[in-house]
N, C-alpha and C positions, 0 to 999 in steps of 0.2 A: 499084302500088309495086314497085320492083325487089326481087328476092330473090337474094342471092348466098350461096354456100356453099363452104366449103373442101373440096377433094377430095385424097385421097392418090394421088399419081401413080406412086410407086415404093416398094419396100420398103427402108427404111434399112439401111445396113450400119454399125453403130456409132451414134454420135450423129446423129440426123436433121439435115438441112440444109434451107434454104428451097427447094431444088430438088425436094424430095420432096412439095411441096404446090403446089396451084394453086387460086386463087380464081376461080370461074366463076359466071355467071348460071345459074339453074335455073328451069324453068317454074313458074309459080304455078298449081297445079291448081284446077279448080272445086271448090267445097265440096260433098261428098256428104252425104246424110242421115246424121245421127249424127256428123258431123265438126266440127272446130274449127280456126280459123285464128288463130295466135298470132304477134304481133310480138315478137321477143326483145329484151330490154333488157340482160340480163347473161349472159355465157357463162363457164363454168368450164373451166380447163385443169388437168389433174391428172397426176401421174407415171404412174399405171396405164395411161394412154393409150399410152405407149410400147410396152407389150406387145401392144396391139391392132394395131400397125403391122407385126408379124411374122405371117407365115402359119403359125401353129402353133395346135394345140388348147389352149384355156385355158378359164377359167371364164366368159369372155365372148367372142363371136365376133370375129375380126379385122376391121379395116376392109377393105372391098373396094376394090381399085384402081379409080380412075375414078369412084367413087361418093361422094356427100356423106358427110362424117364426122359423128360424133355425140358428144354429151357433155352434161353438165349445163347447164341454162339456166333462166332465169326470164324471163317475158314477160307481155304483156297480151293478152287475148282481143279480137281486132278483128272477128271474124265467127264466128257459131255457128249450126249447124244441129242442135244437140243441146239437149235440155231441161235438161241438167245444167250448162250454162255460159251465162253472159250476157256480152255485150260489156262490156269494162271490167274484168273480173275478172282478178286476178293469179294465175298458175299457175306451177308448176315442172315440169320434164320432162327427158327425155334426148335432145332433138333440138336440140342446140347446134351450134356451128361453122357457123351459118347465121343469116341475118337474120330469116327467117320460117319457122315450123313449121306444117305442115298435116297433120292425122292424125285418126284416130278419137278420140272424146272420152276413151276409157279410157286414152289415151296421156298425158293431162295430169292433174295433181293441183292442186286449189285450195289455196292457202296457208291454213293454219289462222289463226283470228282472234287473232293475237298482235301487240302493238304494236312491231314490229321493221321495219327497212328490208328492202326486197325481196331484196337480195343476201345477206342472212343465210340464205336458204333454199338457198344454194349453199355456205355456210360452216358456222358453228356449229350451225345448225338443219337442215343438209343432210347430204350424204354425209360431209363433213369432220368435223363434230361427232359424227355418228352412229358413224363409224369409231372415233373416239377413245373415245366413251362405251362402246360395246359391247366394244371390245378391252380397255380397262382394267378395266371392272367385270364383264363377263360371261366373257370369255376368260381374262384373268389373275386374275380374282377379287380385285383389289386391295382392301385394307381398311385401316382406321385402324391405325397401328402399323407398317405396311409401309414399306420404303424402296424407292421406285420410281426407276428409271433410264429416261429417254426420250431417244432420239436425234432429231435434226432438231427440236429443241424450239422453234425459232423459225419452223418451217414451219406450214402450215395445221393439219394433224392434231396435230403435236407440241405446239403452243401450246395447243390445246384439252385435250390430255391433262394438261399441267401444271396448268391451272386446275380441271379436274374433280377431279384428285387432291387439290389443296389444299382444294376445297370439301368433300371427304370426310375431311379431317384427316390426310392422308398426307404423309410426307416425300418430297420430289421433288429429284432431281438431273437437270438437263437439259443436253444437249450441243448447242452451236450453233457456227457458224463466224464468228469475229471479235468484237471487244470490244463493238461496237454491238448485235449480236444477243444476246450474252450479257447485256448490261445490260437488254435488253427481257425476256428470259426471267426474270431476277431480278425485274423489275418486275411480272411476271405472278404472282409468288409462289414461284417455285422457291427451295428452300433453298440450293442450290449450282448454279452454271452453269459448265460445262466448255467451254473454247474448244478445239475439236479442231484448229484451225489453229495453236495455240500450243505443241503438244507431243503426245506419245503419249497416246492416250485411256486406256489401261490405267493408267498411272502416275497420271494425274489422278483417275481413278475410284477407285483404291485410297486416295488421299489423302482424297477426298470421303466415301467409305464404308469406313472401315477394318474395319468388322464385316461388310461385304458387302451385297448387295442381295437383295431378295425378289422384285421384279418388274422385268422389262425389257420396254419397249414399243419394238419395233424398226421403224424407218422406213428404215434405212440398210443393214444387213448389214455385211459386211466387218470392219474393225477394231473397230467399236462392238460388234458381236455377239460377237466373240472376247473383248473385254474383259468383257462381261456373263457369258460362260461362266466366265471366270477368277475373277470376284468373287461369283458366285451363292452364296447361302446354301442350306442344306438345304431341299429342296422348293420352290425358287424356281419362278416361273411366267413364261414368256416368251410374249408375244403378238406374233406375227410378222405385221406389217401390210404392210411393203414393204421392198425392198432396192435402193434407188435407185442405190447405189454400183455395182451390177453390171448395171443395165438396158442400158447401151450398150456394155459391154466384151466380152460373150460369154464371159467367163472366170469361174471360181469362185475365191473367196478361199481361201487355205490356212489353215484354222483350227488354231491351236496348242493351244487349250484345250477343244476340243469334247468330249474324253473325260470332262470333268467332268459331262456330262449324266448319266452313269451314277452316279458316286459321290455327287453332290449331289441325285440324283433330280429333275433339272430337268424340268418339264413345258413342252414347246414346242408351240404350236398356231398354225397359219396360219389366217386368217379373212378374210372380206370382209363388207362392210356388208350385202349382200343376205341373209346368213345369219340376220339378226335382224329382218326386216320385221315379223314377228308381234308384236315387242316395241316397235314405234315409239311406242305410246302412253306407255310408261314414259319413253322418251327425250324426247318433246316436253314431258311434264310436268316432268321434272327440269331439262332444259336451259333450257326457257322460264322456269322459276323462277330459275335461276342468272343468266340474262341480265337478267331484271327486277330482281333483287337486286344486280346489279353484280358478282357473283362470277366471271362469265365475260364477258370483253370480246373484241374482235377488232381486228385490224389487217389492212388489205388493201393489196396492191400492185396498182394498177389501170392497165391499158393501155386506150386509147380507140380504138374503131373496129374493124370486122370485119377490116380489113387487119392488125391487130396480133396476131391469135390465134396463128399459128404461132410467131412470135418469143417471145411470152409463154410458150408451152409450152416452147420450147427453153431459155428462161432459168431454168426450174425446175432444170435440171441443172447450172447454175453457181452456184446459191444466190442468184440476183438478187432473189428475193422475200423479204420478211418477212411472215409470216402468209399469208393466202390470196391466190393469184394469180387475178385476175379481168379479164375483157374487158368494157368498157362500150360498148354500141352506141348 
């Protein structure tokens, strides 16, 4: 069976273009002892991948030019020379952007026995949901009685934050772009939805939370983060997950209200999903329960075929997705 993989051919300057990617056939290696061959069924594209396209030191190595790219994926074991995996088992792993993954058995993780669709292991039960869960509850320590503001609330992580917060009895203000997305954020349970395309974020946030906010979950940076600085109550906690507004610009936003970090004693902490791997049992228990009970649902924007992967990724930066962006093979 053919195996094609996307390769990064050049370092993007600003927003990547299709010219920065190439889909090429790659050899299908023979299976070594202890290795597994997986046919991918679902691929994840995520904003953090933009940083890996730059040749800079970060928490994860950059993509190598001319080499297959990687990312989250779910697939089926089609061949195994490991006693730990059998043909037909479903696994999740980080060898995405390709049709087939061949690697040592420890590269793959069996999906736990929960009655959910396979793609959920890239969404609410995967990196997306885990990022929301740990950022909101461990980093920001959100609790009942808090007022939480979350940007990109109609995105994959943001929509999970909204629902986790509501499951915990927390008041939620979500920001999204456009009336349709705001309606969905409200349908997820948000107490207020701000349309950042309809006017200044700060004015709308002050109207939504006249007494201020206790927690800000940041997916965007820029104007949203500045509005959070301006409205933060004493001892507010900010979980800094992403700043997609600046990923392709190469410039830094001029924050007007950042000095409130001092007076309001704001705690800001950046984090990544990998910081909390030791606590995954808690996450699976809680998220699995919320999904089973209907308290957390998902919406996916799905593109079909390996050929669709780069454009699906690029569309993240224009807000073309509602919920999780996935590529179905």
